[in-house]
C-alpha positions in Angstrom: 67.2 -31.9 -105.2 68.7 -29.4 -106.6 67.0 -26.2 -107.9 69.1 -24.2 -110.3 68.3 -20.5 -111.4 69.4 -19.3 -114.8 69.6 -15.8 -115.6 66.3 -15.3 -117.0 65.0 -16.4 -113.5 63.5 -19.9 -115.4 64.2 -22.6 -112.1 65.4 -26.5 -113.8 64.9 -29.1 -111.0 67.0 -32.2 -110.8 66.6 -35.2 -108.9 70.1 -35.2 -108.1 72.9 -33.7 -108.7 74.1 -32.3 -111.9 77.0 -30.9 -113.7 77.1 -27.9 -115.6 76.8 -29.5 -119.0 73.7 -31.2 -118.5 71.9 -28.1 -117.6 73.6 -26.6 -120.5 72.1 -29.9 -122.8 69.0 -29.6 -120.5 68.6 -26.1 -122.1 69.2 -26.6 -125.2 71.7 -29.0 -127.3 72.6 -26.1 -129.4 73.8 -24.4 -126.4 75.6 -27.4 -124.9 77.8 -27.2 -127.4 79.2 -24.0 -127.0 79.3 -24.5 -123.7 82.8 -24.0 -121.7 82.0 -23.2 -117.9 79.8 -22.3 -115.4 79.8 -19.8 -112.8 78.0 -20.5 -109.4 76.3 -17.3 -107.6 77.8 -14.9 -110.2 81.6 -15.6 -108.3 83.0 -19.4 -109.0 83.7 -20.6 -112.0 83.4 -24.5 -112.2 84.1 -26.5 -115.2 80.9 -28.2 -117.2 81.9 -32.0 -115.8 82.5 -31.1 -112.1 78.6 -31.9 -110.1 76.7 -29.4 -109.5 74.8 -30.5 -105.3 73.1 -27.3 -104.4 70.7 -24.5 -104.8 72.4 -21.8 -106.4 72.0 -19.5 -109.9 74.6 -20.9 -112.9 75.4 -18.8 -115.8 76.2 -20.7 -118.6 80.0 -19.6 -120.3 80.7 -20.2 -123.6 83.2 -19.4 -125.9 83.2 -15.2 -126.5 86.0 -12.6 -126.3 84.3 -10.0 -125.0 83.5 -12.2 -121.5 86.3 -12.1 -119.0 85.2 -15.3 -118.0 85.8 -17.1 -120.7 88.7 -15.7 -120.9 90.0 -16.8 -117.5 88.8 -20.5 -118.8 90.8 -20.5 -121.9 93.4 -18.9 -120.6 93.7 -21.0 -117.4 93.4 -24.3 -119.8 96.0 -22.4 -122.1 98.7 -22.0 -119.4 98.3 -25.8 -118.7 99.4 -26.5 -122.3 101.7 -24.9 -122.4 103.3 -25.9 -119.5 103.4 -29.5 -120.5 105.2 -28.5 -124.0 107.9 -27.1 -122.1 108.1 -29.8 -120.0 107.8 -31.8 -123.5 110.0 -29.7 -125.6 113.0 -29.3 -121.8 112.5 -32.9 -120.3 113.7 -32.4 -115.9 111.5 -28.6 -116.4 109.3 -28.0 -113.0 106.7 -26.8 -112.3 105.7 -23.9 -110.2 102.6 -21.7 -110.7 100.6 -20.8 -114.0 97.4 -18.5 -113.4 95.2 -16.2 -116.1 95.9 -12.7 -116.2 95.3 -9.7 -117.8 95.6 -9.8 -121.8 96.6 -13.4 -121.2 98.2 -15.9 -118.9 102.2 -16.7 -117.6 103.5 -20.1 -116.2 106.5 -20.0 -114.2 109.1 -22.5 -114.3 112.8 -23.7 -113.1 113.9 -25.3 -116.9 117.4 -26.8 -117.4 118.4 -23.9 -120.0 117.5 -20.7 -120.2 114.6 -19.6 -122.7 114.4 -17.9 -125.0 112.8 -16.2 -127.7 114.1 -18.3 -130.3 112.5 -21.3 -128.5 109.3 -20.2 -129.2 108.0 -21.7 -132.1 109.1 -25.6 -131.1 107.1 -24.4 -127.7 104.4 -23.6 -130.4 104.0 -26.7 -132.1 104.4 -28.5 -129.1 101.4 -26.7 -128.0 99.1 -27.0 -131.2 100.2 -30.6 -130.7 98.0 -30.4 -127.8 95.5 -29.1 -129.4 95.2 -30.7 -132.0 94.5 -34.4 -130.2 91.6 -32.0 -129.0 92.5 -33.9 -125.1 89.6 -33.8 -122.8 90.5 -31.6 -119.8 89.7 -34.3 -116.3 89.9 -33.0 -112.9 91.1 -35.8 -110.5 90.7 -35.1 -106.3 92.7 -37.0 -103.9 92.9 -36.4 -100.0 95.3 -34.2 -98.5 97.8 -37.3 -97.5 97.4 -38.9 -101.5 98.2 -35.2 -102.4 100.8 -34.8 -100.5 102.6 -38.1 -101.2 101.8 -37.5 -105.4 104.0 -34.1 -104.9 106.5 -35.4 -102.6 109.4 -35.0 -105.1 108.2 -32.0 -106.7 109.6 -28.9 -104.7 107.0 -26.3 -106.4 103.9 -28.1 -106.0 104.4 -29.4 -102.7 105.0 -26.0 -101.9 101.4 -24.9 -103.6 100.3 -28.3 -102.0 101.1 -27.3 -98.8 99.6 -23.3 -98.7 96.4 -24.8 -100.4 95.8 -26.8 -97.0 97.3 -24.2 -94.8 93.9 -22.2 -95.8 91.6 -24.9 -95.3 91.1 -26.7 -98.2 90.6 -30.8 -97.1 91.1 -32.2 -100.7 93.7 -31.7 -103.2 92.8 -31.3 -107.7 95.6 -32.9 -110.1 93.9 -31.9 -114.0 95.1 -34.2 -116.5 95.3 -33.5 -120.5 94.1 -36.9 -121.4 93.1 -39.8 -119.6 94.0 -40.1 -116.8 97.4 -42.3 -115.4 98.8 -42.0 -118.6 98.9 -38.4 -119.6 99.9 -35.7 -118.7 99.3 -34.4 -114.9 99.0 -30.8 -113.4 98.0 -30.3 -109.9 95.3 -27.3 -110.7 93.0 -25.7 -108.1 91.2 -24.8 -111.8 88.8 -25.0 -113.9 89.4 -25.9 -117.4 88.0 -25.8 -120.9 86.3 -29.0 -122.0 89.1 -30.1 -123.8 92.6 -28.8 -125.1 90.9 -28.0 -129.2 89.3 -24.6 -127.6 92.5 -23.2 -127.5 93.5 -23.1 -131.3 94.3 -19.5 -130.4 97.0 -19.2 -128.6 100.5 -18.0 -128.6 103.7 -17.4 -126.4 104.2 -14.1 -126.5 107.7 -13.3 -124.1 109.7 -14.4 -121.5 111.3 -13.1 -118.7 112.4 -13.5 -114.7 110.9 -14.3 -111.7 111.0 -15.0 -107.9 109.5 -18.2 -107.0 106.4 -16.6 -104.6 108.0 -13.2 -105.7 110.5 -13.5 -103.1 114.0 -12.5 -104.3 116.2 -14.2 -101.7 113.8 -17.4 -103.3 114.8 -19.3 -106.7 115.3 -17.6 -109.4 112.6 -19.1 -112.0 111.3 -18.7 -116.1 107.8 -16.6 -116.6 106.9 -17.3 -120.5 103.7 -15.1 -121.0 100.9 -15.7 -123.5 98.2 -15.5 -124.4 95.0 -17.3 -125.8 90.9 -15.8 -127.6 88.4 -18.0 -128.8 89.1 -17.5 -131.4 91.7 -16.8 -134.8 90.3 -13.1 -135.0 90.2 -12.4 -131.8 93.5 -12.9 -131.3 94.7 -10.9 -134.9 93.2 -7.9 -133.1 94.9 -8.6 -130.1 98.2 -8.8 -131.0 97.1 -5.5 -133.6 96.4 -4.4 -129.9 99.9 -4.4 -129.2 101.5 -3.4 -132.5 99.1 0.1 -131.7 100.2 0.1 -127.7 103.8 0.1 -129.3 103.7 2.9 -131.7 101.8 4.9 -128.8 103.7 3.8 -125.7 104.0 7.2 -123.5 107.1 7.3 -122.4 108.1 6.9 -126.5 106.2 9.6 -127.0 106.9 11.6 -125.0 110.7 11.9 -125.6 109.7 12.6 -129.0 107.4 15.6 -127.9 110.4 16.1 -124.7 107.1 16.2 -122.4 108.6 15.1 -119.4 111.9 12.4 -118.5 112.3 10.3 -115.2 116.3 9.9 -113.9 117.5 6.8 -113.9 118.8 7.4 -110.2 115.3 9.4 -108.7 112.9 6.5 -110.1 109.3 7.3 -110.0 109.4 10.9 -109.9 108.4 13.1 -113.3 110.5 15.6 -114.6 107.9 17.6 -116.3 109.3 20.0 -119.5 107.9 22.9 -120.9 105.4 20.9 -123.5 104.2 18.7 -120.8 103.7 21.1 -117.6 101.8 23.0 -120.4 99.1 20.0 -120.7 99.5 19.1 -116.9 98.6 22.5 -116.0 96.0 22.6 -118.2 94.0 19.5 -117.2 94.4 20.3 -113.6 92.8 24.6 -114.4 89.4 22.4 -116.5 89.3 20.4 -113.4 89.1 23.2 -110.9 86.2 24.6 -113.4 84.8 21.5 -113.1 84.5 21.3 -109.1 84.0 24.4 -108.6 80.7 24.1 -110.7 79.8 21.0 -108.6 80.5 23.1 -105.3 83.3 22.0 -104.4 85.9 24.6 -101.8 89.2 24.0 -102.9 92.2 23.6 -100.0 95.6 22.5 -99.4 97.1 20.7 -97.0 100.9 19.6 -95.6 102.9 16.8 -97.8 104.9 15.4 -94.5 102.1 14.6 -91.2 103.2 13.0 -87.9 103.1 9.3 -87.2 100.5 10.4 -84.8 97.9 11.1 -87.6 98.8 8.2 -89.7 97.7 5.9 -86.7 94.7 7.8 -86.3 93.3 7.3 -89.2 95.1 3.4 -89.1 97.2 3.6 -92.6 100.3 3.3 -90.3 99.1 0.2 -89.3 97.0 -0.8 -92.9 99.8 1.1 -94.7 102.9 1.6 -93.7 105.3 -0.6 -95.6 104.1 1.9 -98.6 104.9 4.9 -97.0 108.0 7.4 -96.7 108.9 7.9 -93.6 111.3 10.4 -91.8 112.4 11.6 -88.3 112.7 15.2 -86.4 113.5 16.3 -82.8 112.6 12.3 -82.3 109.2 12.1 -83.3 108.1 10.4 -86.5 106.7 11.9 -89.7 105.5 10.9 -93.4 105.4 12.1 -97.0 101.5 12.0 -97.5 100.3 8.9 -99.4 96.7 10.7 -99.4 94.7 13.4 -98.7 91.9 12.5 -96.5 93.6 12.9 -92.9 94.3 16.4 -93.4 90.9 17.0 -95.1 89.2 16.0 -91.9 91.4 18.4 -89.0 90.2 20.9 -91.5 86.1 19.5 -91.4 87.5 19.8 -87.9 88.6 23.3 -86.9 84.3 25.1 -85.4 81.2 23.7 -85.4 79.3 21.8 -88.3 75.8 21.6 -88.3 73.5 19.9 -90.8 72.9 23.1 -92.6 76.4 22.9 -93.7 76.8 19.7 -95.6 77.3 17.9 -97.4 80.4 19.7 -97.5 82.8 18.9 -100.7 86.7 19.6 -100.3 88.9 19.4 -103.2 92.5 19.3 -103.5 95.3 18.8 -106.2 97.1 16.8 -103.3 100.4 16.0 -104.3 101.6 12.2 -102.8 103.9 10.4 -102.0 104.0 6.0 -101.7 107.1 3.5 -102.5 105.8 1.7 -105.2 108.6 -1.2 -105.4 111.1 -0.1 -108.2 109.8 -2.9 -110.4 106.6 -1.8 -110.2 107.1 1.5 -111.5 106.4 2.3 -115.7 106.4 5.8 -116.9 104.4 7.9 -115.9 102.0 5.5 -115.4 103.4 4.0 -112.2 105.3 6.8 -110.2 105.9 7.4 -106.4 105.5 10.8 -106.8 102.5 11.9 -108.0 99.0 14.4 -107.8 95.6 13.6 -107.2 92.3 15.6 -108.3 91.2 14.8 -104.2 88.1 15.6 -103.4 86.3 14.6 -100.1 83.0 14.5 -99.3 81.3 14.8 -95.5 77.8 14.5 -95.5 75.1 13.2 -93.5 74.0 8.7 -94.3 70.8 10.2 -96.1 72.4 12.4 -98.6 74.9 9.5 -100.0 73.3 8.2 -102.7 72.6 12.1 -104.0 75.9 13.3 -103.5 77.2 9.3 -105.3 74.9 10.3 -108.0 75.5 13.4 -108.7 80.0 13.0 -108.2 78.4 10.3 -111.6 76.8 13.3 -113.2 80.4 14.9 -112.9 82.4 12.0 -114.1 80.7 11.8 -116.8 80.4 14.7 -118.4 84.6 14.7 -117.3 85.4 11.9 -119.3 83.7 12.6 -122.3 85.6 16.1 -123.0 88.8 13.7 -123.5 86.7 11.0 -126.0 85.0 8.8 -123.4 81.7 8.6 -123.6 78.9 6.6 -121.9 79.9 3.5 -123.9 83.8 3.7 -123.1 82.8 3.4 -119.9 82.2 0.7 -117.3 81.9 0.2 -113.2 82.9 -2.0 -110.2 81.4 -2.0 -106.6 84.3 -3.0 -105.3 83.4 -5.0 -101.9 84.3 -5.9 -98.7 88.6 -7.3 -98.2 89.7 -9.6 -96.1 92.1 -7.2 -94.2 89.5 -3.9 -93.1 87.9 -2.1 -90.3 84.2 -1.9 -89.4 81.2 -4.4 -88.7 79.2 -6.4 -91.1 76.4 -4.9 -90.5 78.1 -1.8 -91.2 79.6 -3.2 -94.5 76.0 -4.9 -95.6 74.4 -1.1 -95.0 77.1 1.0 -97.2 77.7 -1.4 -99.8 73.9 -1.5 -100.9 73.6 2.3 -100.4 76.6 2.8 -102.6 75.0 0.3 -105.0 71.5 2.1 -105.4 73.0 5.1 -105.8 75.1 4.0 -109.5 71.3 2.1 -110.5 69.6 5.7 -109.6 73.2 8.2 -111.7 71.4 5.3 -114.7 75.2 3.5 -114.9 75.5 -0.6 -115.1 78.1 -2.0 -112.6 79.0 -4.9 -112.0 80.2 -6.5 -108.5 84.0 -7.2 -107.5 84.0 -9.3 -104.2 86.4 -8.6 -102.3 88.3 -5.3 -103.5 86.8 -2.5 -101.7 89.4 -0.4 -99.6 89.9 -1.4 -95.9 87.9 1.6 -94.5 84.2 0.7 -97.1 83.1 -0.1 -100.7 84.0 2.0 -104.0 82.9 2.4 -106.7 85.9 1.8 -109.8 85.4 3.8 -113.8 87.5 1.9 -116.1 88.1 3.6 -119.3 88.3 1.9 -121.8 91.0 3.9 -124.9 90.9 4.3 -128.5 92.9 0.9 -129.6 90.0 -1.2 -126.8 92.5 -1.0 -123.3 91.1 -0.3 -120.3 92.3 1.7 -117.6 90.7 2.3 -114.3 90.7 6.1 -113.3 88.0 7.6 -111.3 86.2 6.3 -108.1 84.3 7.3 -104.9 84.9 5.2 -102.0 82.2 5.3 -99.5 83.6 5.7 -96.3 81.9 5.4 -92.3 84.8 4.5 -90.4 87.1 7.2 -90.4 85.3 10.2 -89.5 83.8 7.6 -86.8 84.4 7.9 -83.0 87.1 5.4 -83.2 89.3 7.5 -85.7 88.5 11.2 -86.5 84.4 12.0 -84.7 84.0 14.6 -87.5 80.8 15.3 -86.4 77.4 17.7 -86.8 75.4 19.3 -85.0 72.0 17.6 -86.3 68.4 19.2 -86.7 67.2 17.8 -83.1 70.4 19.4 -81.6 71.7 16.1 -81.6 75.4 15.2 -82.1 76.4 12.4 -85.1 79.3 11.9 -86.9 79.1 12.2 -90.7 80.4 9.9 -93.7 83.0 11.1 -95.7 82.9 9.8 -100.0 86.3 10.2 -100.8 86.6 10.6 -103.9 88.6 11.4 -107.5 87.7 11.6 -111.1 90.7 12.1 -113.2 92.8 9.3 -110.9 96.7 10.7 -109.9 96.6 13.7 -113.3 100.2 11.7 -114.4 98.6 8.2 -115.2 95.4 10.3 -116.7 98.3 12.0 -118.8 99.7 9.2 -120.0 96.8 7.7 -120.9 96.1 10.6 -122.3 99.7 10.8 -124.6 98.3 7.0 -126.1 94.9 7.5 -126.6 95.5 10.5 -128.4 98.9 8.8 -129.6 99.9 12.7 -128.8 97.6 14.6 -131.0 95.8 16.1 -129.0 92.7 17.9 -129.2 93.0 21.7 -129.2 92.5 23.0 -125.4 94.6 20.4 -124.1 97.7 21.0 -127.0 100.7 22.5 -125.7 101.7 24.3 -128.8 98.1 25.3 -130.9 99.7 26.7 -133.5 103.1 27.2 -135.2 102.1 30.3 -137.8 105.0 29.4 -141.1 106.3 32.3 -142.5 107.4 31.5 -146.2 110.3 33.7 -146.1 111.9 36.8 -143.6 109.7 38.9 -145.9 106.7 37.7 -144.5 108.5 37.4 -140.6 107.1 41.0 -139.1 103.8 39.9 -140.5 103.6 36.7 -139.3 104.9 37.7 -135.5 101.8 40.2 -135.4 99.7 36.5 -135.9 101.3 35.2 -133.5 101.4 37.6 -131.1 96.6 37.8 -131.5 97.3 34.4 -131.1 99.3 35.0 -128.0 96.8 37.6 -126.3 94.1 35.7 -127.0 95.2 33.0 -125.0 96.3 30.8 -127.2 99.3 28.3 -127.6 101.1 29.8 -130.3 104.3 29.4 -131.9 106.2 31.0 -135.0 108.7 28.8 -137.1 111.6 31.5 -137.9 114.4 28.9 -139.4 115.2 29.9 -142.8 114.2 26.2 -143.8 112.0 25.0 -147.3 108.2 25.5 -146.3 107.9 21.9 -147.3 110.6 21.1 -144.2 108.9 23.9 -142.1 105.6 21.4 -141.6 107.2 18.7 -142.2 108.7 19.8 -138.8 105.8 20.8 -137.2 103.8 17.8 -138.3 106.7 15.6 -136.4 105.7 17.9 -133.6 102.3 16.8 -133.4 100.7 21.1 -133.5 97.3 20.8 -134.4 97.2 24.0 -136.9 99.8 25.9 -139.6 98.9 28.9 -139.4 100.9 29.6 -143.7 102.4 33.5 -144.6 103.4 34.5 -147.4 103.2 37.6 -149.5 99.8 36.8 -150.4 98.5 36.7 -147.0 100.3 39.8 -145.5 98.7 41.7 -148.5 95.1 40.4 -147.9 95.4 40.2 -143.8 95.2 36.0 -144.1 96.8 33.5 -142.8 96.5 30.1 -145.1 95.8 27.1 -142.7 96.6 23.9 -142.8 95.8 20.6 -139.8 97.6 18.2 -138.3 96.3 15.7 -141.1 97.9 17.6 -144.0 94.5 19.2 -145.1 94.4 23.0 -146.5 91.6 24.4 -144.6 91.9 27.5 -147.4 92.8 31.1 -146.5 91.3 32.8 -143.3 91.5 36.3 -142.7 93.5 37.0 -139.4 90.5 37.7 -137.1 88.4 35.4 -138.1 91.2 32.7 -137.9 91.9 33.5 -134.5 87.8 33.6 -133.5 88.1 29.9 -135.1 90.7 28.8 -132.4 88.6 30.0 -130.5 85.9 28.7 -130.6 86.8 24.9 -131.2 88.9 25.7 -128.1 85.9 26.7 -126.2 84.1 24.0 -127.6 86.2 21.0 -126.5 85.8 19.5 -129.7 88.1 16.6 -130.0 90.0 14.3 -133.1 87.7 13.3 -135.8 89.1 9.9 -134.7 87.6 10.2 -131.3 84.1 10.7 -132.5 84.3 8.4 -134.2 84.5 5.4 -133.0 88.2 4.5 -134.0 
């Protein structure tokens, strides 16, 4: 007799096992018509037709583009339909693997001939034919022996079946889009939507190469990417967002604005140009001042440290493949991939009392990680980067207050870049399979972190198994101007690294005993390189004045006004502004056009009238003429905007 608890706390009791569809019908016929799946106990997504034979909480999933669970179901099901369509268009195709991913899904296949973009229309037409038939997805469960026999002549599916059984499954599931024994089927764990008719807003997006299980020594496959949404409106918005993303691409804008470049023979390492470095340094100084306000002391630790240190911290065992190593005088060393061990060594210099805690340590730490070359992406994913890294050493009792205080600092910082509270989402990532520390410690730390973020007034969702190997963490994701999410800030609770088995970072407690402190690993921006890439795309290269590499360009109409224009530029520079002057012998229209293409915030035009009046004619990036201002008033206006960190108009109107 399963007892089903609904999101509002209401409990439904059933005399025997019940399907998700029956639960939805019990709640109401309107909900049952909209339902596409269920989620049990906040973790397990199931088909509507699968029986539920235990007490659990349940969420009825309906087809909505703002629900990740709904998109997961839709996209997983669309991957199934894509595979069927490709098998029909290319007879002899072998299926490998087809999961949902961010923004869509993919399917890896072995096709008789290469698939090109020219095939997309034919594949989509076949998909729409299958969708139009509105065939039900039917789940069939077989014993291990029968399932293996069913896939015996299918190399990749048989491999998938054996892997599933090796993980502990005692049955294998197949899904048929239609009638079992007659229509197309695929080995699949599920879940799927009730029928193919729910998948009208699907589209094939791109094609690429892939290797079986990502192993470059294994079979080369074709990977077809697609996407699916609840309706055509969602799909159209997504396609528009992709076009906007191309236009805002930070690699394209970085080249146009001469911000940075990456050498082909030095992958993952950024060469910053003057304009890009100007923004970078401004970001760093901004964070330096913010951290000082919140009680951090800044340190600097070596970039290369001995293997013994990394063994002590656990990184050599858990993180070795991601570290660059070297050898000197028959000793192994590693370029630091993170800063925490160095900060603990600083903490351990000298006896610490409970009166010294919390100790908040900050560093703009230069780190290197051996990322796979195929994963590198502009300045968003690099091998060499700097973090606005910080560690808080505190007592267990201080954790809640420190996490809440960090959340306040973080929301202040994000707001200055146009990410208000409505553009921030928070996840609590809990214990992974590979971890250090006992379950009792993890229970305590996960609860402490969840309670702290709630106390800070922020809502969060749980992300099971995604914590660091040493402790749970909060992850802060920013939603940019075109609706994409970027995980940036994090705070991670770590009782293990400063513990007796690692660094034994102790303090003298109020009762005179020695106790190990707790460590909070935290970053607000994360990698400065990645955060700057996000900002380039978020602002489309049109940075707010306080951050812009070229804030003002003084434009004399002719050489006759050049001496006065140089004086205006010098006044701005002396006041701390980043100002230039256009001395080229071009027309005024050409000079203004050049300044707009360079995304300069303001153009101070100087003609003879302005010289006579000791003023400038001001224009902004959008081309608006802002009137004539006396030089003193103009400089004061620029300084006021910088001090107030005003955002571009689009950032304050929810664009």
